[in-house]
SEFI-909392 format. One record per residue: z, x, y of N, C-alpha, C in turn. Coordinates in steps of 0.02 Angstrom, whole numbers, plus 50000, padded with zeros to 5 digits. Each point is the difference from the previous one (the first is absolute). Layout:
<votis>
VOTI     n.w     n.u     n.v    ca.w    ca.u    ca.v     c.w     c.u     c.v
VOTI       Z       X       Y       Z       X       Y       Z       X       Y
...
</votis>
This chain:
<votis>
VOTI     n.w     n.u     n.v    ca.w    ca.u    ca.v     c.w     c.u     c.v
VOTI   46246   51633   41341   49931   50015   50019   49962   50029   49940
VOTI   49940   49975   49985   49960   50022   49943   49970   50068   50015
VOTI   49976   50034   49947   49969   50065   50008   49936   49996   50041
VOTI   49964   49945   49992   49938   49992   50038   50015   49984   50073
VOTI   50055   49967   50012   50017   49980   50068   50026   50059   50041
VOTI   50031   50049   49965   50031   50055   50036   49949   50043   50039
VOTI   49945   50022   49968   49950   50037   50039   49972   49960   50057
VOTI   49990   49936   49989   49974   49957   50054   50049   49998   50058
VOTI   50065   49997   49984   50052   50000   50051   49998   50064   50041
VOTI   49993   50057   49965   49997   50064   50034   49940   50004   50046
VOTI   49942   49982   49973   49938   50003   50039   50003   49956   50061
VOTI   50026   49939   49991   50005   49953   50056   50044   50026   50055
VOTI   50058   50027   49982   50046   50026   50050   49975   50064   50032
VOTI   49964   50041   49961   49970   50060   50029   49949   49981   50053
VOTI   49961   49948   49985   49951   49976   50049   50034   49976   50063
VOTI   50056   49965   49992   50037   49976   50058   50025   50059   50043
VOTI   50025   50052   49965   50026   50058   50035   49944   50035   50039
VOTI   49943   50008   49966   49942   50032   50032   49977   49961   50061
VOTI   49995   49933   49991   49978   49957   50055   50048   50004   50059
VOTI   50066   49997   49984   50050   50004   50054   49996   50068   50035
VOTI   49989   50054   49962   49995   50066   50029   49940   50005   50045
VOTI   49943   49972   49978   49940   50001   50040   50008   49960   50064
VOTI   50035   49943   49994   50013   49959   50059   50044   50038   50049
VOTI   50050   50035   49972   50045   50038   50043   49963   50056   50036
VOTI   49956   50036   49962   49960   50053   50031   49953   49972   50052
VOTI   49972   49941   49986   49954   49969   50047   50036   49982   50064
VOTI   50062   49973   49994   50039   49981   50060   50017   50062   50040
VOTI   50016   50056   49965   50016   50062   50036   49939   50025   50037
VOTI   49941   49996   49966   49939   50023   50032   49983   49959   50062
VOTI   50014   49935   49996   49986   49957   50057   50046   50017   50058
VOTI   50063   50018   49984   50048   50017   50052   49999   50076   50012
VOTI   49946   50024   50028   49991   50072   50012   50052   50027   50049
VOTI   50016   49960   50052   50050   50021   50048   50066   49967   49980
VOTI   50047   50042   49979   50062   49976   49970   50060   50011   50046
VOTI   50044   49951   50003   50064   50006   50035   50056   49997   49948
VOTI   50047   50045   50005   50057   50001   49955   50064   50010   50039
VOTI   50045   49952   49995   50062   50001   50039   50055   50034   49960
VOTI   50024   50056   50025   50057   50034   49971   50061   49983   50044
VOTI   50035   49947   49980   50055   49976   50042   50056   50051   50005
VOTI   50015   50033   49944   50053   50050   50001   49982   50059   50046
VOTI   49936   50019   49999   49977   50055   50042   49983   49979   50070
VOTI   50002   49934   50015   49986   49972   50065   49930   50020   50024
VOTI   49950   49985   49958   49932   50019   50017   49951   49955   49961
VOTI   49941   49991   50030   49946   49965   49967   49942   50049   49994
VOTI   49983   50020   49939   49947   50048   49989   49932   49966   50003
VOTI   49951   50034   50029   49932   49975   50004   49954   50049   49965
VOTI   49964   49977   49950   49953   50043   49965   49930   49969   50000
VOTI   49950   50043   49995   49930   49977   49995   49971   50032   49937
VOTI   49980   49958   49954   49974   50025   49935   50050   50047   49968
VOTI   50064   49985   50007   50053   50040   49969   50020   50062   50039
VOTI   49966   50015   50055   50015   50059   50040   50044   49982   50060
VOTI   50050   50041   50017   50043   49985   50057   49961   49996   50065
VOTI   50015   49950   50040   49971   49992   50067   50055   50008   50052
VOTI   50049   49956   49998   50056   50003   50047   50059   49962   49971
VOTI   50054   49996   50038   50058   49960   49981   50033   49973   50063
VOTI   50021   49937   49996   50043   49971   50052   50071   50017   49981
VOTI   50035   50039   50042   50067   50021   49983   50050   49974   50052
VOTI   50059   49981   49976   50052   49973   50044   50069   50024   49977
VOTI   50012   50066   50002   50063   50026   49974   50062   49978   50037
VOTI   49993   49975   50062   50057   49975   50038   50020   50048   50056
VOTI   50038   49975   50049   50016   50037   50061   50037   50066   49988
VOTI   50035   50006   49945   50036   50063   49988   49952   50057   49988
VOTI   49938   49983   49981   49949   50052   49986   49941   49995   50047
VOTI   49979   49939   50017   49940   49990   50040   50010   49938   50043
VOTI   49986   50005   50065   50017   49946   50047   49947   49946   50005
VOTI   49949   50002   49956   49951   49947   49997   49963   50006   49934
VOTI   49971   49945   49974   49957   50006   49941   49934   50032   50019
VOTI   49969   50037   49954   49938   50034   50015   49955   50000   49938
VOTI   49936   50017   50010   49956   50017   49945   50003   50076   49992
VOTI   50019   50023   49941   50007   50073   49989   50000   50015   49926
VOTI   49963   50052   49979   49948   50034   50038   49935   49960   49997
VOTI   49948   50024   50032   49933   49969   49996   49952   50054   49976
VOTI   49959   49982   49949   49955   50049   49970   49927   49976   50002
VOTI   49956   50049   49998   49928   49985   49997   49983   49979   49928
VOTI   49937   49979   49991   49977   49981   49933   50004   50059   49952
VOTI   49996   50061   50027   50003   50060   49959   50071   50024   49989
VOTI   50048   49967   50032   50070   50017   49989   50031   50046   50051
VOTI   49962   50020   50052   50029   50042   50052   50040   49959   50050
VOTI   50054   50030   50026   50044   49965   50046   49972   50002   50071
VOTI   49998   49942   50033   49982   50000   50071   50063   49996   50043
VOTI   50057   49988   49970   50063   49996   50037   50041   50063   49990
VOTI   50039   50018   50052   50047   50056   49994   50054   49983   49949
VOTI   50024   50051   49965   50054   49989   49951   50069   50000   50031
VOTI   50012   50045   50048   50066   50006   50031   50015   49938   50042
VOTI   50062   49975   50002   50060   50026   49967   50015   49971   49931
VOTI   49960   49952   49977   50015   49967   49936   49985   50045   49941
VOTI   49943   50034   50002   49979   50042   49944   49963   50061   50028
VOTI   50037   50050   50026   49969   50056   50036   49950   50039   49958
VOTI   49948   50023   50034   49951   50044   49969   49997   50065   50041
VOTI   49984   50056   49968   49999   50064   50036   49953   49999   50059
VOTI   50022   50031   50056   49957   50008   50059   49998   49941   50047
VOTI   50042   49949   49989   49999   49942   50044   50044   50011   50061
VOTI   49983   49965   50054   50044   49996   50058   50062   49960   49980
VOTI   50056   50015   50033   50060   49961   49987   50026   49969   50065
VOTI   49954   49977   50042   50019   49965   50061   50002   49924   49987
VOTI   50028   49964   50048   49998   49927   49999   50018   49970   49931
VOTI   50063   50002   49981   50020   49975   49934   49987   49925   49991
VOTI   49988   49965   50055   49985   49928   49995   49927   49986   49984
VOTI   49958   50052   49997   49930   49992   49983   49993   50004   49924
VOTI   49998   49943   49967   49997   49998   49926   49944   49953   49979
VOTI   49950   50027   49964   49947   49957   49972   49964   49960   50052
VOTI   49992   49935   49987   49969   49953   50046   50052   49946   50016
VOTI   50011   49987   50065   50052   49954   50019   49980   49958   50061
VOTI   50044   49953   50018   49988   49955   50057   50066   49986   50033
VOTI   50008   50021   50063   50058   49982   50041   49987   50020   50072
VOTI   50052   50001   50042   49988   50010   50072   50059   50036   50032
VOTI   49985   50035   50055   50049   50042   50033   50048   49965   50047
VOTI   49984   49938   50021   50046   49966   50046   49990   49925   49994
VOTI   50042   49968   49959   50001   49927   49993   50069   49977   50021
VOTI   50003   49965   50056   50065   49981   50031   50046   50061   50007
VOTI   49969   50055   50021   50039   50061   50012   50016   50041   49939
VOTI   49981   49976   49940   50016   50035   49938   49941   50042   49977
VOTI   50015   50061   49980   49950   50047   49977   49995   49996   49924
VOTI   49948   49967   49976   49988   49995   49928   49960   50060   49975
VOTI   49959   50029   50044   49954   50053   49982   50035   50064   49979
VOTI   50046   50024   50041   50031   50066   49990   50060   50000   49953
VOTI   50019   49942   49975   50059   49997   49958   49989   50034   49933
VOTI   50046   50043   49980   49997   50033   49935   50071   50022   49982
VOTI   50006   50029   49941   50066   50025   49979   50014   50068   50032
VOTI   49952   50027   50037   50008   50065   50034   49972   49994   50070
VOTI   50034   49961   50042   49976   49984   50067   50006   50060   50046
VOTI   49946   50015   50035   50000   50053   50050   50046   49978   50058
VOTI   50041   50046   50025   50047   49984   50053   49966   49978   50064
VOTI   49936   50017   50007   49964   49980   50061   49986   49925   50001
VOTI   50007   49967   49944   49991   49927   49996   50068   49967   50002
VOTI   50013   49966   50054   50068   49974   50010   50014   49932   49971
VOTI   49948   49963   49980   50013   49932   49974   50011   49951   50056
VOTI   50026   49940   49986   50021   49977   49933   49941   49992   49953
VOTI   50014   50007   49935   49947   49998   49950   50000   49934   49962
VOTI   49940   49979   49984   49991   49941   49957   49977   50023   49931
VOTI   50011   49957   49951   49982   50016   49931   49960   49942   49970
VOTI   49947   50017   49963   49961   49949   49965   50021   50002   49927
VOTI   50027   49944   49976   50028   49996   49932   49959   49952   49957
VOTI   49977   50024   49943   49964   49959   49952   50044   49943   49976
VOTI   49974   49939   49998   50039   49942   49978   49972   49966   49938
VOTI   49939   50017   49980   49975   49969   49939   49927   50012   49986
VOTI   49984   50000   49935   49930   49997   49978   49985   49927   49986
VOTI   49958   49970   50041   49987   49929   49996   49949   49983   49946
VOTI   49949   50042   49994   49949   49988   49949   49961   50064   49986
VOTI   49973   50004   49939   49958   50056   49979   49943   49971   49959
VOTI   49940   50025   50013   49942   49977   49963   49952   50058   49988
VOTI   49996   50023   49938   49951   50051   49982   49932   49967   49992
VOTI   49947   50040   50001   49934   49970   49994   49945   50050   49986
VOTI   49941   49974   49987   49942   50042   49986   49975   50035   50062
VOTI   49995   49964   50056   49972   50028   50061   50053   50018   50051
VOTI   50058   49968   49995   50054   50014   50048   50067   49979   49971
VOTI   50052   50025   50030   50068   49979   49983   50036   49983   50065
VOTI   50043   49950   49997   50035   49977   50060   50076   50002   49989
VOTI   50033   50029   50048   50073   50005   49999   50027   49970   50065
VOTI   50046   49952   49993   50031   49969   50058   50074   50017   50000
VOTI   50024   50030   50055   50069   50021   50006   50029   49974   50065
VOTI   50066   49998   50003   50035   49981   50061   50051   50053   50020
VOTI   50016   50001   50064   50048   50048   50026   50035   49970   50061
VOTI   50055   50030   50019   50037   49980   50060   50006   50060   50046
VOTI   49985   49989   50064   50010   50051   50052   50070   49989   50028
VOTI   50045   50047   49986   50070   49994   50018   50017   50041   50062
VOTI   50043   49974   50043   50022   50037   50059   50055   50049   49981
VOTI   50028   50033   50049   50051   50052   49988   50062   49972   49965
VOTI   50012   49934   50005   50057   49969   49968   49981   49967   49934
VOTI   49940   50016   49975   49973   49972   49937   49988   49925   50003
VOTI   49988   49975   50061   49983   49930   50008   49925   49992   50004
VOTI   49971   49950   49966   49927   49991   49999   49972   49986   50069
VOTI   49947   50036   50017   49964   49990   50063   49932   49968   49987
VOTI   49969   50021   49945   49934   49975   49981   49997   49992   49924
VOTI   49962   49949   49978   49981   49995   49930   49930   50026   49992
VOTI   49988   50038   49948   49934   50026   49986   49974   49974   49933
VOTI   49937   49980   49999   49966   49983   49938   49934   50039   49999
VOTI   49992   50042   49950   49942   50043   49996   49962   49988   49935
VOTI   49935   49993   50007   49955   49997   49942   49960   50065   49997
VOTI   50006   50034   49944   49958   50059   49987   49945   49979   49952
VOTI   49939   50021   50016   49943   49988   49954   49973   50069   49982
VOTI   50000   50015   49936   49977   50065   49975   49934   49992   49963
VOTI   49952   50043   50016   49936   50000   49965   49982   50071   49979
VOTI   49958   50005   49948   49977   50066   49978   49937   49993   49959
VOTI   49950   50037   50020   49936   49998   49965   49967   50068   50009
VOTI   49984   50033   49944   49968   50065   50004   50041   50050   50039
VOTI   49971   50029   50051   50033   50053   50039   50040   49973   50060
VOTI   50009   49934   50002   50032   49969   50060   50063   49962   49982
VOTI   50049   50005   50044   50062   49962   49995   50013   49966   50067
VOTI   50025   49938   49998   50011   49962   50061   50068   49968   50001
VOTI   50032   50001   50059   50064   49966   50010   49994   49955   50061
VOTI   50011   49936   49991   50008   49954   50056   50074   49987   50010
VOTI   50022   50002   50062   50069   49981   50016   49997   49944   50051
VOTI   50026   49941   49981   50004   49942   50045   50074   49984   50009
VOTI   50026   50014   50059   50072   49992   50013   50012   49947   50053
VOTI   50042   49951   49983   50021   49949   50047   50074   50010   50018
VOTI   50013   50006   50065   50068   50006   50025   50021   49934   50032
VOTI   50060   49977   49983   50025   49936   50027   50069   50011   50030
VOTI   50008   49978   50061   50066   50006   50033   50047   49946   49973
VOTI   50064   50009   50013   50050   49951   49979   50018   49957   50061
VOTI   50063   50002   50021   50021   49956   50055   49993   50033   50069
VOTI   49975   50062   50002   49992   50034   50063   49931   50031   50004
VOTI   49974   50006   50062   49936   50033   50009   50008   50075   49987
VOTI   49945   50032   49982   50000   50072   49990   49946   50030   50045
VOTI   50020   50050   50040   49953   50034   50045   49984   50068   49970
VOTI   49935   50012   49988   49976   50065   49978   49981   50039   50062
VOTI   50046   50039   50025   49988   50035   50062   49945   50052   49991
VOTI   49960   50007   50052   49945   50049   50001   50028   50069   49978
VOTI   49981   50022   49940   50030   50060   49970   49950   50033   49953
VOTI   49992   50065   50005   49947   50034   49961   50014   50001   49926
VOTI   50063   49990   49979   50018   50007   49930   49985   49937   49960
VOTI   49940   49996   49974   49981   49942   49959   49930   50011   49974
VOTI   49973   49955   49959   50034   49943   49972   49987   49999   49924
VOTI   49935   50006   49982   49983   50013   49930   49980   50074   49996
VOTI   50026   50036   49950   49992   50073   50001   49998   50029   49930
VOTI   49968   50059   49996   49999   50040   49940   50017   50072   50020
VOTI   50044   50033   49963   50011   50071   50009   49959   50036   49946
VOTI   49947   50034   50022   49951   50025   49953   50019   50068   49972
VOTI   49966   50019   49945   50011   50064   49967   49982   50058   50046
VOTI   50029   50057   49986   49990   50060   50041   49926   50016   50009
VOTI   49960   49992   49947   49929   50018   50003   49961   49956   50050
VOTI   50026   49941   50015   49967   49954   50045   50023   50006   50072
VOTI   50045   50048   50013   50019   50015   50069   49944   50037   50035
VOTI   50004   50003   50067   49954   50041   50038   50026   50072   50002
VOTI   49956   50050   49997   50021   50070   50004   50039   50013   50064
VOTI   50051   50044   49996   50042   50016   50058   50027   50071   49991
VOTI   50018   50032   50056   50028   50068   49996   50070   50003   50030
VOTI   50035   49942   50002   50067   49998   50028   50052   50018   49947
VOTI   50057   50029   50021   50055   50013   49952   50026   49933   49973
VOTI   50017   50000   49936   50023   49939   49968   50051   50016   49946
VOTI   50026   49946   49970   50045   50007   49942   49969   49964   49942
VOTI   49997   50033   49942   49968   49972   49941   50047   50005   49940
VOTI   49981   49966   49946   50038   50005   49938   49970   50054   49955
VOTI   50043   50034   49963   49975   50048   49951   49994   49965   49932
VOTI   49987   50038   49948   49989   49971   49934   50062   49964   49973
VOTI   50059   50016   50028   50061   49968   49978   50023   49945   50047
VOTI   49958   49983   50049   50017   49948   50048   50047   50023   50054
VOTI   50009   50066   50007   50045   50028   50050   49963   50012   50065
VOTI   50033   49985   50057   49968   50009   50065   49990   50073   50016
VOTI   49940   50016   50023   49983   50069   50018   49964   50001   50067
VOTI   50026   50040   50048   49967   50006   50065   49938   50044   49994
VOTI   49945   49976   50028   49938   50037   49997   49978   50014   50072
VOTI   49994   50064   50020   49984   50017   50070   49934   49969   50024
VOTI   49949   50001   49957   49936   49970   50017   49971   49966   49938
VOTI   49972   49941   50010   49976   49961   49944   49934   50028   49973
VOTI   49996   50006   49934   49937   50019   49969   49954   49939   49999
VOTI   49938   50009   50021   49954   49944   50004   49954   49994   49939
VOTI   50006   50047   49954   49958   49997   49940   50015   49937   49961
VOTI   49948   49962   49985   50007   49938   49961   50021   49940   50041
VOTI   50009   50009   50065   50020   49944   50044   49936   49975   50034
VOTI   49977   49942   49981   49932   49979   50018   49995   49931   50032
VOTI   50056   49970   50018   49998   49932   50025   49964   49993   50067
VOTI   49968   49942   50010   49968   49985   50064   49994   49925   50009
VOTI   50023   49976   50057   49994   49928   50016   49931   49986   50031
VOTI   49974   49941   49983   49938   49975   50029   50011   49926   50017
VOTI   49992   49981   50064   50012   49931   50019   49936   49960   50007
VOTI   50007   49934   50000   49943   49955   50008   49966   50010   50067
VOTI   50035   50029   50048   49973   50010   50067   49970   50070   50011
VOTI   49995   50039   49946   49970   50066   50004   50047   50055   50020
VOTI   50065   49986   50005   50049   50052   50017   50020   50035   49935
VOTI   50011   50066   50004   50016   50038   49940   50060   50046   50010
VOTI   50028   50022   49944   50055   50047   50001   50063   49970   50030
VOTI   50043   50044   50027   50063   49976   50028   49991   49961   50065
VOTI   49940   49999   50028   49986   49961   50061   50005   49925   49987
VOTI   50004   49979   49937   50004   49927   49986   50068   49972   50022
VOTI   50050   50043   50008   50067   49974   50017   49997   49962   50066
VOTI   50029   49939   50000   50004   49960   50060   49935   49966   50020
VOTI   49951   50001   49956   49936   49967   50014   49994   49936   49958
VOTI   49965   49951   50029   49986   49939   49962   49942   50012   49951
VOTI   50003   49968   49943   49944   50002   49952   50008   49945   49949
VOTI   49944   49975   49976   50002   49946   49949   50019   50027   49932
VOTI   49982   50063   49988   50019   50033   49938   50006   50075   50011
VOTI   50032   50032   49952   50007   50073   50001   49987   50025   49930
VOTI   49964   50056   49996   49986   50031   49935   50025   50071   50001
VOTI   50043   50016   49953   50027   50068   49993   49966   50032   49939
VOTI   49966   50056   50011   49966   50034   49945   50030   50068   49988
VOTI   49992   50026   49940   50025   50066   49983   49988   50014   49927
VOTI   50025   50057   49978   49992   50022   49931   50070   50010   49970
VOTI   50014   49964   49946   50065   50005   49967   49988   50025   49928
VOTI   50027   50059   49986   49993   50028   49933   49927   50003   49978
VOTI   49956   50018   50047   49929   50006   49985   49961   49936   50003
VOTI   50035   49944   50014   49967   49935   50001   49988   49977   50073
VOTI   49938   49983   50017   49986   49970   50065   50032   49931   50002
VOTI   50039   49988   50052   50038   49937   50005   49989   49968   50068
VOTI   49994   49934   50000   49998   49961   50062   50054   49947   49997
VOTI   50041   49998   50053   50053   49949   50005   49984   49958   50062
VOTI   49972   49942   49989   49977   49956   50054   50052   49945   50012
VOTI   50021   49992   50064   50046   49946   50017   49966   49953   50049
VOTI   50002   49935   49983   49964   49949   50039   50048   49952   50033
VOTI   49988   49988   50064   50037   49949   50038   49963   49934   49993
VOTI   50034   49944   50012   49969   49934   49994   50000   49964   50067
VOTI   49944   49966   50018   49996   49967   50065   50054   49947   50013
VOTI   50030   49973   49947   50052   49950   50010   50068   50031   50016
VOTI   50005   50066   49995   50063   50033   50017   50012   50001   50075
VOTI   50063   49994   50019   50019   50009   50070   49977   50069   50023
VOTI   49972   50003   50062   49982   50065   50029   49937   50031   49973
VOTI   49960   49963   49963   49937   50028   49973   49952   50017   50056
VOTI   49963   50056   49995   50008   50052   49950   50061   50044   50014
VOTI   50032   50020   49948   50064   50035   50005   49994   50068   50033
VOTI   50056   50023   50028   50006   50071   50018   50020   50038   49937
VOTI   49984   50065   50000   50015   50041   49942   50053   50052   50016
VOTI   50055   49997   49963   50055   50048   50007   49991   50051   49943
VOTI   49945   50036   50002   49981   50045   49945   50001   50072   50024
VOTI   50037   50041   49964   50012   50069   50020   49970   50049   49949
VOTI   49984   50059   50024   49971   50051   49957   50047   50024   49945
VOTI   50066   49993   50011   50048   50026   49950   50007   49953   49940
VOTI   49965   49943   50000   50001   49959   49940   50022   49928   50008
VOTI   50022   49980   50061   50016   49930   50011   49936   49962   50015
VOTI   49987   49948   49963   49938   49960   50006   50022   49928   50010
VOTI   50000   49976   50063   50030   49936   50015   49959   49960   50050
VOTI   50003   49934   49993   49969   49953   50047   50055   49960   50034
VOTI   49999   49999   50066   50052   49965   50039   49967   49958   50055
VOTI   49997   49934   49992   49967   49957   50049   50044   49978   50058
VOTI   50064   50018   49999   50048   49969   50046   50023   50045   50058
VOTI   49965   50056   50012   50025   50047   50051   49946   50024   50048
VOTI   49966   49955   50036   49948   50021   50046   50025   50044   50057
VOTI   50060   49987   50025   50026   50039   50056   50013   50073   49979
VOTI   50032   50008   49943   50016   50067   49975   49936   50040   49988
VOTI   49952   49970   49966   49941   50037   49980   49951   50013   50057
VOTI   50007   49964   50055   49956   50013   50058   50037   50031   50058
VOTI   50062   50022   49988   50041   50030   50053   50006   49950   50058
VOTI   50014   49937   49982   50012   49945   50047   49939   49978   50040
VOTI   49941   50020   49979   49940   49975   50032   49989   49926   49981
VOTI   50023   49982   49941   50001   49929   49980   50071   49975   50004
VOTI   50008   49935   50012   50066   49971   50004   50034   49998   49932
VOTI   50066   50005   50001   50038   49996   49938   49990   49932   49967
VOTI   49993   49999   49935   49991   49937   49965   50067   49965   49989
VOTI   50050   50038   49975   50065   49971   49984   49992   49934   49963
VOTI   49965   50003   49944   49982   49941   49962   50063   49961   49980
VOTI   50001   49936   50018   50059   49958   49988   49984   49945   49949
VOTI   50040   49998   49947   49993   49949   49948   50059   49952   50007
VOTI   49985   49938   50021   50053   49952   50013   50040   49981   49939
VOTI   50057   49970   50011   50044   49980   49945   49963   49953   49953
VOTI   50005   50014   49935   49968   49958   49949   49925   50008   49996
VOTI   49972   50050   50032   49927   50010   50001   49980   50055   49951
VOTI   49936   50001   49983   49974   50050   49953   49938   50035   50029
VOTI   49989   50061   49978   49939   50037   50016   49979   50038   49938
VOTI   49934   50005   49990   49973   50034   49941   49957   50059   50020
VOTI   50010   50055   49965   49960   50060   50008   49966   50015   49933
VOTI   49935   50016   50002   49965   50018   49938   49958   50062   50010
VOTI   50004   50044   49950   49965   50063   50002   49971   50015   49930
VOTI   49949   50041   49998   49972   50023   49937   49994   50075   50001
VOTI   50019   50031   49944   49991   50072   49990   49953   50010   49941
VOTI   49947   50038   50011   49950   50014   49948   50001   50075   49986
VOTI   50014   50018   49938   50004   50070   49980   49941   50015   49955
VOTI   49957   50045   50022   49938   50015   49963   49999   50072   49978
VOTI   49984   50011   49936   49988   50067   49975   49927   50017   50012
VOTI   49987   50052   50039   49932   50017   50018   49986   49985   50073
VOTI   49946   50028   50025   49981   49990   50070   49983   49927   50013
VOTI   50015   49976   50060   49984   49932   50020   49968   50003   50070
VOTI   49940   49973   50006   49964   50005   50064   50014   49939   50044
VOTI   49972   50000   50061   50013   49947   50048   49977   49932   49975
VOTI   49945   49998   49963   49975   49936   49974   50049   49970   49951
VOTI   50030   50042   49958   50048   49974   49951   50065   49977   50034
VOTI   50019   50035   50053   50059   49979   50038   49986   49932   50032
VOTI   49942   49990   50030   49982   49936   50030   49999   49945   49946
VOTI   49976   50018   49942   49998   49952   49945   50070   49978   49980
VOTI   50046   50049   49997   50070   49985   49984   50031   49955   50054
VOTI   49984   50014   50062   50027   49960   50055   49975   49929   49997
VOTI   49936   49991   49986   49971   49932   49995   50032   49962   49942
VOTI   50012   50035   49946   50032   49968   49942   50070   49977   50017
VOTI   50038   50041   50037   50068   49982   50019   49999   49939   50047
VOTI   49950   49996   50043   49996   49944   50047   49967   49939   49970
VOTI   49978   50006   49938   49968   49943   49966   49932   49984   50025
VOTI   49963   50052   50024   49933   49989   50027   49947   50019   49950
</votis>
């Protein structure tokens, strides 16, 4: 190579490097919502503009009896989900070890309790228990406006035999002070029908952070700074600001067992006004859903238990899915930093319904 050619060679390749770097940065900028699969850690991380949003985790039955989204954070980084038992934080309740992050399962499918199954089962729950086992990440697509994750799972009976196949699409969005999760889950039976007996324990649920619970003065057990259980004679209500608001105008703990098209949980987490809106879809079985939402932090929609929620004033549904048949459930969760009024909730609902 000549002396005159050498500088030209350097300049040309430097230009190529700069161009490739700019293209790489441009592609990253376009893919604002990023999915990253950590196969060794058995998790798919979800970030928005480089900030943690949530993660799909599937550590396996020895640790967790179903895959979940955990944790879930606001745009400002505050947690809307309880940490215990996966990652305890001081002052949390330590009840219901099966309440982890955001999940989807049911309390009685062909007699099997998928809801209450955990590695620390309360003796009051007799079983038999079913387990939801992750079977694969089918596809991942990061993007500028949204990211899509498609996963599969198997609902196993007490003998670890498949009862249902699950295919779930998660759609993650994030813009400004808002974060959104769509969950579209299709359940398919195998060679036998599956009966979802009328049962209050279901179906899509979030166990929320302590600050989003409703104030209470009952004796409880909480975690200390070291994650150790501590009995507390009466609960301190300072900083506990949660309140449910339903589409039908019902508020507070009175929402339990009532039908509603959507539910909005508001509160203050670490000084941040937070709204956690959950939307039901008209194409779902049992729409509008009943709400299995409690003041202690369980936030759940269950469309399959009219008899339980009305004290048998309505007939039991006992929803039956025939052999080889499928059913799809779809829900949206909208997490907003800052106050959200009724007009904005209606706007979110119309957007979910495609109106």
